[in-house]
C-alpha positions in Angstrom: 30.4 -73.6 -130.0 27.8 -74.9 -127.9 26.7 -78.8 -128.4 23.1 -78.9 -130.1 20.5 -80.0 -127.8 19.3 -83.9 -128.2 15.6 -84.5 -128.0 14.3 -87.7 -126.8 12.5 -89.9 -129.2 9.9 -91.2 -127.3 8.5 -93.4 -130.3 11.8 -95.3 -130.3 11.9 -95.7 -126.3 8.4 -97.0 -126.5 9.4 -99.6 -128.9 11.9 -100.9 -127.0 9.8 -101.0 -123.6 7.1 -102.8 -125.6 9.9 -105.2 -126.7 11.1 -105.8 -123.2 7.6 -106.2 -121.8 6.8 -108.7 -124.6 9.7 -110.8 -124.0 9.1 -110.8 -120.2 5.7 -111.8 -120.9 6.8 -114.7 -123.0 9.4 -115.6 -120.4 6.6 -115.7 -117.7 4.0 -117.4 -119.9 6.8 -120.2 -120.5 7.6 -120.7 -117.0 3.9 -120.9 -115.9 3.4 -123.3 -118.7 6.4 -125.5 -117.6 5.2 -125.2 -114.0 1.8 -126.3 -115.0 3.0 -129.3 -117.2 5.1 -130.2 -114.3 2.3 -130.3 -111.9 -0.1 -132.2 -114.4 2.8 -134.6 -114.5 3.3 -135.2 -110.8 -0.2 -134.9 -109.9 -1.9 -136.7 -112.6 0.6 -138.7 -114.9 2.3 -140.0 -111.4 -0.5 -139.7 -109.0 -0.2 -143.2 -107.9 3.4 -143.2 -107.3 3.5 -140.2 -105.2 0.4 -140.6 -103.1 2.0 -144.1 -102.4 5.4 -142.5 -101.3 3.2 -139.8 -99.4 1.4 -142.6 -97.6 4.6 -144.4 -96.8 5.9 -141.4 -95.1 2.8 -141.2 -93.1 2.3 -145.1 -92.7 5.2 -147.3 -91.7 5.1 -151.1 -91.3 6.9 -152.2 -87.8 7.9 -155.6 -87.1 6.8 -157.0 -83.7 9.3 -159.4 -82.3 7.8 -162.6 -80.9 8.2 -163.7 -77.1 10.8 -166.4 -76.6 9.8 -169.6 -75.4 10.5 -170.6 -72.0 12.9 -173.4 -70.8 11.8 -175.9 -68.0 13.4 -178.7 -65.9 11.5 -182.2 -65.8 9.6 -180.9 -62.9 8.3 -177.5 -64.4 10.7 -175.2 -62.7 11.8 -172.4 -65.1 15.3 -172.4 -66.2 15.2 -169.6 -68.8 12.2 -167.0 -68.9 11.3 -163.5 -70.3 11.2 -160.5 -68.2 10.1 -157.0 -69.2 12.7 -154.2 -69.4 12.9 -150.8 -70.9 15.4 -150.1 -73.4 16.5 -146.9 -75.3 16.1 -147.2 -79.0 17.5 -144.9 -81.8 16.0 -144.9 -85.4 19.3 -143.6 -87.2 17.3 -142.2 -90.2 15.2 -140.2 -87.7 18.0 -138.5 -86.2 19.1 -135.1 -87.8 22.7 -135.0 -86.1 23.8 -138.4 -84.4 26.8 -137.1 -82.7 25.0 -134.2 -81.1 22.4 -136.7 -79.8 24.8 -139.2 -78.6 26.6 -136.5 -76.6 23.3 -135.3 -75.3 22.3 -138.8 -74.2 25.7 -139.1 -72.5 24.9 -136.0 -70.7 21.3 -137.1 -69.6 22.1 -140.2 -68.8 25.6 -140.1 -67.3 27.1 -142.8 -69.5 30.7 -143.9 -69.1 33.0 -144.4 -72.1 32.4 -147.9 -72.5 28.6 -147.6 -72.6 28.9 -144.9 -75.2 31.4 -146.8 -77.3 28.9 -149.8 -77.0 26.0 -147.7 -78.4 28.1 -146.6 -81.3 29.1 -150.0 -82.3 25.7 -151.1 -82.4 24.4 -148.0 -84.3 27.1 -149.2 -86.8 25.6 -152.8 -87.4 24.1 -153.4 -90.5 20.3 -153.4 -90.1 17.1 -152.9 -92.0 16.3 -149.0 -93.1 14.1 -147.3 -90.4 14.6 -150.2 -88.0 15.2 -149.1 -84.2 18.4 -150.0 -82.6 18.6 -150.6 -78.8 21.4 -149.0 -77.4 20.9 -149.3 -73.8 18.7 -151.5 -71.5 17.2 -151.8 -68.3 16.7 -148.4 -67.9 15.7 -147.0 -64.3 13.0 -144.9 -63.7 15.2 -141.9 -63.2 16.6 -142.2 -66.7 13.4 -142.6 -68.3 12.1 -139.5 -66.6 15.1 -137.6 -67.7 14.3 -138.8 -71.3 10.7 -138.0 -71.2 11.5 -134.5 -70.0 14.0 -133.9 -72.8 12.2 -136.0 -75.6 11.5 -132.6 -77.7 15.5 -132.6 -78.1 15.7 -136.1 -79.1 14.0 -136.8 -82.3 14.3 -140.4 -83.4 15.1 -141.4 -79.8 12.5 -143.4 -77.9 12.1 -145.7 -74.7 10.4 -148.8 -75.6 9.1 -151.7 -73.1 10.4 -155.2 -74.3 11.1 -158.7 -72.8 14.7 -159.5 -72.0 15.9 -163.2 -71.6 16.6 -164.1 -68.0 18.1 -167.1 -66.5 16.6 -167.2 -62.9 19.1 -169.9 -61.4 22.0 -168.0 -62.7 25.2 -170.4 -63.2 23.6 -173.5 -62.2 22.7 -174.3 -65.7 24.8 -172.0 -67.8 26.8 -174.7 -69.7 23.8 -176.8 -70.3 21.2 -174.1 -71.1 23.4 -171.5 -72.7 22.4 -167.9 -73.2 21.3 -165.4 -75.9 23.0 -162.2 -76.9 22.9 -159.6 -79.4 22.8 -160.5 -83.1 26.2 -159.9 -84.6 27.7 -159.3 -88.0 28.5 -162.7 -88.7 25.0 -164.3 -87.6 23.2 -161.5 -89.7 24.8 -163.1 -93.0 23.3 -166.4 -92.3 19.8 -165.8 -90.6 16.8 -165.0 -92.4 16.6 -161.2 -91.7 12.6 -161.1 -92.3 12.0 -164.0 -89.8 14.5 -162.0 -87.3 12.8 -158.4 -88.0 12.5 -156.5 -84.9 14.7 -159.1 -83.0 17.9 -158.3 -81.7 18.9 -161.6 -79.7 19.6 -165.2 -80.8 20.8 -168.2 -79.1 24.7 -168.1 -78.7 25.4 -171.6 -76.9 23.7 -174.6 -75.3 19.9 -175.2 -75.8 19.3 -172.0 -76.6 21.5 -172.2 -79.6 20.4 -175.9 -80.4 16.9 -175.2 -80.4 17.0 -171.4 -81.7 14.4 -171.9 -84.3 12.0 -173.6 -82.0 12.4 -171.1 -79.2 12.5 -168.0 -81.5 9.0 -167.9 -82.7 7.2 -166.0 -85.7 7.4 -162.1 -86.1 4.5 -160.1 -86.2 3.8 -156.6 -87.9 1.9 -153.4 -87.3 0.9 -150.6 -89.6 1.4 -147.2 -87.6 0.7 -143.7 -88.8 3.7 -141.3 -87.7 4.0 -137.7 -87.8 7.0 -135.5 -89.4 9.2 -136.3 -86.7 8.7 -139.9 -86.9 6.4 -140.3 -83.8 3.8 -142.9 -83.8 0.5 -141.3 -83.5 -1.7 -144.4 -84.0 -1.6 -148.0 -84.9 -3.9 -149.0 -88.4 -3.3 -152.6 -88.4 -1.5 -155.2 -86.6 -0.7 -158.9 -87.2 0.4 -160.4 -83.6 3.4 -162.3 -83.6 3.6 -166.2 -82.9 5.5 -166.7 -79.4 8.3 -169.4 -79.4 7.6 -172.6 -78.0 8.5 -173.8 -74.6 10.8 -176.6 -73.8 11.0 -179.1 -71.2 14.5 -180.8 -70.4 15.2 -184.0 -68.7 17.5 -182.0 -66.3 16.2 -182.0 -62.5 17.1 -178.8 -60.4 17.4 -180.8 -57.2 20.0 -183.5 -58.9 21.8 -180.5 -60.2 22.2 -178.7 -57.0 23.4 -181.7 -55.1 25.8 -182.6 -57.8 27.1 -178.9 -57.5 27.3 -179.1 -53.8 29.0 -182.6 -53.8 31.7 -181.2 -55.9 32.3 -178.8 -53.3 33.9 -175.8 -55.4 36.6 -178.0 -57.1 37.0 -178.1 -60.7 35.4 -180.7 -62.5 32.3 -182.2 -64.5 29.3 -184.5 -63.3 26.8 -186.1 -65.9 24.0 -188.1 -64.7 21.8 -190.2 -67.4 18.7 -191.9 -67.4 19.8 -195.3 -69.0 16.1 -196.2 -70.2 15.6 -192.8 -72.3 19.2 -191.3 -72.6 17.8 -188.3 -70.8 20.4 -186.3 -69.2 19.4 -185.5 -65.7 22.4 -183.6 -64.4 25.0 -181.3 -66.2 27.5 -179.6 -64.1 30.6 -178.1 -65.3 32.4 -176.4 -62.5 33.5 -173.4 -62.3 30.6 -171.7 -63.9 29.5 -168.2 -64.8 26.2 -165.9 -64.7 24.8 -166.3 -68.1 22.6 -163.0 -67.6 25.6 -160.9 -68.0 25.7 -161.7 -71.8 22.3 -161.1 -72.6 22.3 -157.4 -72.9 26.1 -157.2 -73.6 28.9 -158.1 -71.1 31.3 -155.5 -70.0 34.9 -155.4 -70.9 35.8 -155.9 -67.3 33.5 -158.6 -66.5 34.5 -160.6 -69.9 38.5 -160.3 -69.1 37.7 -161.6 -65.5 36.2 -164.7 -67.0 38.5 -165.1 -69.9 41.8 -164.7 -68.2 40.5 -166.8 -64.9 43.0 -170.0 -64.5 39.8 -172.0 -63.6 38.2 -171.4 -67.0 34.5 -170.9 -65.8 33.4 -170.5 -69.5 34.9 -173.9 -70.4 32.2 -176.7 -70.9 34.2 -179.4 -69.2 30.9 -181.7 -69.7 31.1 -181.5 -73.6 34.6 -180.1 -74.6 36.5 -181.0 -71.6 38.7 -184.3 -73.0 40.7 -186.3 -70.4 42.4 -189.4 -70.2 39.6 -191.8 -69.2 42.1 -193.8 -67.1 40.8 -197.2 -65.5 37.1 -196.2 -66.1 37.4 -197.9 -69.3 38.8 -201.3 -67.9 35.4 -203.1 -67.7 35.0 -202.5 -71.5 38.7 -203.8 -72.3 37.8 -206.8 -70.3 34.8 -207.4 -72.1 36.7 -207.2 -75.5 39.0 -209.7 -74.1 36.2 -212.0 -73.5 34.6 -211.4 -76.8 37.7 -211.9 -78.9 38.5 -215.2 -76.8 41.9 -213.9 -75.8 41.1 -214.2 -71.9 38.4 -216.0 -70.0 36.8 -215.2 -66.7 39.3 -217.3 -64.9 42.6 -216.2 -66.7 45.4 -215.4 -64.4 48.3 -213.1 -64.4 51.2 -212.7 -62.0 51.3 -209.0 -60.8 54.9 -208.3 -59.3 53.8 -204.5 -59.2 54.9 -204.1 -63.0 54.5 -205.7 -66.6 57.2 -206.1 -69.0 57.0 -206.7 -72.8 58.8 -210.0 -74.1 62.3 -208.9 -74.8 62.0 -205.3 -73.5 63.3 -204.0 -70.3 61.0 -201.0 -69.6 58.4 -201.5 -66.8 54.9 -200.6 -67.1 53.9 -200.0 -63.5 50.8 -201.0 -61.5 49.5 -198.5 -59.1 50.3 -200.7 -56.4 54.0 -201.0 -56.6 54.4 -203.9 -54.4 51.8 -206.0 -56.7 48.8 -208.0 -56.1 50.3 -211.4 -56.9 48.0 -213.8 -59.0 45.0 -211.9 -60.2 42.0 -212.8 -62.6 40.0 -210.7 -64.5 37.1 -209.9 -61.9 39.5 -209.2 -59.1 41.6 -206.8 -61.5 38.6 -204.8 -62.3 37.5 -204.3 -58.8 40.9 -203.7 -57.5 41.8 -201.8 -60.7 45.0 -203.9 -61.3 46.8 -202.2 -64.3 49.3 -205.2 -64.8 46.3 -207.6 -65.6 45.3 -205.2 -68.2 48.8 -204.5 -69.6 48.9 -208.2 -70.4 45.2 -208.5 -71.9 45.8 -205.2 -74.1 49.2 -206.9 -75.3 47.0 -210.0 -76.4 44.1 -207.8 -77.9 46.1 -205.6 -79.8 45.3 -202.1 -80.5 43.3 -202.8 -84.0 40.8 -205.1 -82.0 40.5 -202.8 -79.0 39.9 -199.9 -81.2 37.3 -201.7 -82.8 35.4 -203.0 -79.8 35.8 -199.7 -77.9 34.3 -197.7 -80.7 31.1 -199.4 -80.2 30.7 -197.7 -77.0 30.9 -194.3 -78.3 34.5 -193.5 -77.5 36.1 -191.3 -80.1 32.9 -190.1 -81.7 30.1 -187.7 -80.8 27.3 -189.3 -79.0 24.6 -186.8 -78.0 21.7 -185.9 -80.0 21.3 -182.3 -79.2 24.5 -180.8 -77.8 26.3 -179.2 -80.8 29.4 -178.3 -78.8 30.1 -181.9 -78.1 33.9 -182.7 -78.9 34.6 -186.3 -80.2 37.5 -187.2 -78.0 40.2 -189.3 -79.2 40.1 -193.3 -79.6 43.7 -194.0 -81.0 44.5 -196.6 -83.8 47.4 -197.4 -86.1 45.8 -195.4 -88.9 45.3 -192.4 -86.7 48.8 -192.1 -85.5 50.1 -192.5 -89.1 47.9 -189.8 -90.4 48.4 -187.5 -87.3 52.0 -188.0 -86.4 53.4 -189.8 -89.3 54.7 -192.6 -87.3 54.2 -196.3 -86.8 52.1 -197.7 -83.7 54.3 -199.1 -80.9 53.5 -202.2 -78.9 53.7 -200.1 -75.5 51.1 -197.6 -76.7 48.8 -200.5 -76.8 49.6 -201.4 -73.3 48.8 -197.4 -72.2 45.8 -197.3 -74.3 44.6 -200.4 -72.1 44.5 -198.4 -69.1 43.0 -195.4 -70.6 46.1 -193.5 -70.9 48.4 -192.3 -73.7 46.7 -190.8 -76.7 43.3 -191.8 -75.7 40.8 -188.8 -74.8 37.2 -189.0 -73.6 34.8 -186.2 -72.5 32.6 -186.9 -69.3 29.6 -187.2 -71.4 31.1 -190.0 -73.4 32.0 -191.6 -70.1 28.6 -191.4 -68.7 27.2 -192.6 -72.0 29.5 -195.5 -72.3 28.4 -196.5 -68.7 24.7 -196.2 -69.4 25.3 -198.6 -72.5 26.6 -201.0 -70.2 23.9 -200.8 -67.7 21.4 -201.2 -70.8 23.6 -204.5 -71.8 24.6 -202.8 -75.1 21.2 -201.0 -76.1 22.1 -197.5 -77.6 20.1 -194.5 -76.4 21.8 -191.2 -77.3 22.2 -188.8 -74.7 19.5 -185.9 -74.8 18.5 -183.2 -73.0 15.1 -182.4 -74.5 12.3 -184.0 -72.7 9.3 -182.7 -74.2 8.2 -180.1 -76.7 4.9 -180.2 -78.7 5.7 -181.4 -82.2 9.4 -181.5 -82.0 11.4 -185.0 -81.6 15.2 -185.1 -81.9 16.3 -187.3 -85.1 17.6 -190.6 -83.7 18.0 -192.0 -87.3 21.8 -192.2 -87.0 21.8 -193.9 -83.7 24.3 -196.7 -84.0 23.6 -200.2 -83.8 23.2 -202.1 -80.4 25.9 -204.0 -79.2 25.7 -207.7 -79.7 27.9 -209.7 -77.7 28.7 -213.3 -79.0 28.0 -214.3 -75.2 25.6 -212.3 -73.6 26.2 -213.7 -70.2 29.5 -211.8 -70.3 27.2 -208.5 -69.6 26.2 -210.0 -66.2 30.1 -210.9 -65.3 31.4 -207.3 -66.1 28.3 -205.8 -64.1 29.0 -208.2 -61.3 32.8 -207.2 -61.3 31.7 -203.5 -61.2 29.7 -204.3 -58.3 32.8 -205.6 -56.4 34.5 -202.2 -56.9 31.9 -200.7 -54.6 30.9 -203.7 -52.4 33.7 -206.2 -52.1 36.4 -205.6 -49.5 39.2 -205.3 -52.2 37.0 -202.9 -54.1 38.7 -199.5 -55.0 35.3 -197.5 -53.9 34.0 -199.4 -51.3 34.0 -196.7 -48.6 31.5 -194.9 -51.0 29.2 -197.6 -50.9 29.0 -198.3 -47.2 25.3 -198.1 -45.9 23.7 -198.2 -49.2 20.2 -199.4 -49.6 20.9 -200.7 -53.4 23.6 -202.3 -55.2 25.9 -200.0 -57.2 28.0 -201.0 -60.2 31.0 -198.7 -60.7 34.5 -198.1 -61.6 37.1 -195.7 -60.4 39.9 -194.1 -62.5 42.9 -191.9 -62.3 44.4 -190.1 -65.0 48.0 -188.7 -65.0 48.2 -185.0 -66.3 52.1 -185.1 -66.2 54.4 -188.1 -66.9 56.6 -189.5 -64.3 60.1 -190.8 -65.2 60.8 -194.4 -64.9 61.8 -195.4 -61.4 60.3 -192.3 -59.8 57.1 -192.6 -57.6 54.2 -190.2 -57.8 54.4 -187.4 -55.1 51.5 -185.6 -54.4 53.2 -182.9 -52.3 56.0 -182.4 -54.6 53.8 -181.4 -57.6 51.9 -178.3 -58.3 48.0 -178.7 -57.6 47.2 -178.3 -61.2 49.9 -181.0 -62.3 48.1 -183.8 -59.8 46.3 -186.6 -61.3 42.7 -186.3 -62.3 40.0 -188.3 -60.3 37.4 -190.2 -62.1 34.3 -192.4 -61.4 31.5 -193.9 -63.4 28.9 -196.1 -62.2 25.2 -197.1 -62.1 22.5 -197.9 -60.0 20.6 -200.1 -58.9 23.0 -202.7 -60.4 20.0 -204.9 -61.1 17.6 -202.5 -62.4 19.5 -199.3 -63.6 17.7 -196.2 -63.4 20.7 -193.7 -63.3 24.2 -193.8 -64.6 26.6 -191.2 -63.6 30.4 -190.0 -64.6 32.3 -188.0 -62.3 35.5 -185.9 -63.3 37.5 -184.0 -60.7 40.4 -182.1 -61.9 43.6 -182.8 -59.8 41.4 -184.6 -57.5 44.0 -187.6 -57.6 42.0 -190.4 -56.3 38.8 -191.7 -58.1 37.7 -193.8 -54.9 38.1 -191.2 -52.4 37.1 -187.9 -54.3 34.8 -188.8 -57.4 33.0 -191.7 -56.1 31.6 -189.8 -52.9 30.0 -187.4 -55.4 28.3 -190.1 -57.5 26.9 -191.7 -54.3 25.3 -188.5 -53.4 23.4 -188.3 -56.7 22.4 -192.1 -56.3 20.8 -191.4 -52.9 19.2 -188.5 -54.3 17.6 -190.1 -57.2 16.7 -193.5 -55.9 15.8 -192.5 -52.2 13.0 -190.6 -50.9 14.0 -186.7 -50.8 15.1 -185.6 -47.5 13.7 -182.2 -45.9 16.7 -180.4 -47.5 16.1 -181.8 -50.9 12.5 -180.4 -50.6 13.6 -177.0 -49.8 16.1 -177.2 -52.9 13.1 -177.5 -55.2 11.1 -174.9 -53.3 13.9 -172.3 -53.4 14.1 -173.1 -57.1 10.6 -172.8 -57.5 10.5 -169.5 -55.8 13.4 -168.1 -57.6 12.0 -169.1 -60.9 8.5 -167.3 -60.3 6.4 -170.2 -60.4 
């Protein structure tokens, strides 16, 4: 049978449709209510908060780095300045795809692998949010043009004009002035990040580091309006930065150049001090390096060349070079003998060419193997007779010798503003027991009396002790800073002056030092010939390798770097000291023949009217420094 026909129940269907429509209307009304409530909450309840966020998206506060203070020599010649440079900066938060952006920059600027790696390392360093990071410096005009044409492809990348530190005299003052470099992770942990906002450089060595706070200045700020891509549209408000303070040093460009030329390319150090002030007039460590290489980041190849060089150009010989002072301390040992009454000015010792301790067979040799016969103190200083000082040291003993020589600054840091300075070593019984776990032996006292053995001193310490002798015991700590408005080095810890029981002993010792230069038996008489003033000096030779008992020093048989160091200390004029000098020439062998002529060149340059060549040196420096 056929199925019955079903008729549609229109009333039932209408009720279903109406229910569904009502449900949809309720859902829509609920959603509209939630949306309105959310809009009310965001636009009314949280109006202040979101308006601030919106404003911050449009307005940004950017730091304005201060201009670093300049550094001048005593005559106003610029030693460190700031030069304009164009750098490539990236704000990481505004770059949608950093790897792709770096690849595009590599293509546009034709970067090598090292430059790309350096840029990636800089971007990984910790920094403030939305702080621009410079990844390249000193862009060429062609590079700037390529970036400008492709700017639409480089969101978050911009070219910025800034100042970069520059050292116009290059390597001449590298060890004294030092250099600035990029702030590294360790430095970020200790500096005030607010004070260094927008600044990417900090003093690394030398004066640049010593007076960093004074040279840096105070950061400024500006409020800028930006678009959605982070591009600055206009500056709304600006607080100008305060530039760093300029410094004037005691250093003299002309004297520095003459000292450098007098060394004639040999490894060594020269220090000249004004005894009246302690101001360092010349500060030469040779070989040197170009500090400009370090400012924006030195390449691996350049750094490896400096680091691997046998001549160690990065090594500051003036402050960190610790050498046996040799005979340059004999005048101080003689003064100690006079003060402790173990010898007189007329005490005599017979010199057969060696010295032996009582009941010992070991011979301590005099440099003159034939001996000088009967010698007194004044002759022994001028002749640099070792035998006399072996005997004097034995009578003094290491305890009294250590106590007296420490008054001259040996074995301690003496400078006011040279943080890299090493203390050297003035040995004592206590030191050897603590450092070596051994007792002190009498033979070691003899060796210490001629500035050998454990004793070590820096060229700066030798120059200072010489200036102290020239001042007849008045302490003036060596310093590089001459003038900076409102800044004075702290001199509160300056040691007490040396007070002798008999002040006339100063005159006797200085007279003996004059004999070194002007007497017929003086070890540096050749260097004083024709001088228009009197010089007080002392030569020295310091062993680099030991020579076995019974053998003689043979220069030809030794490697060049195993030969003796040549030293000289002195001041002039002897009756009115205006300059004290210490010279150390590595492996120079003869203090009188090699080191003393260097000091004589400085004495002439400082005390006599400058010759035409000297004037040209200063003129050239002025032109190079841009004054």
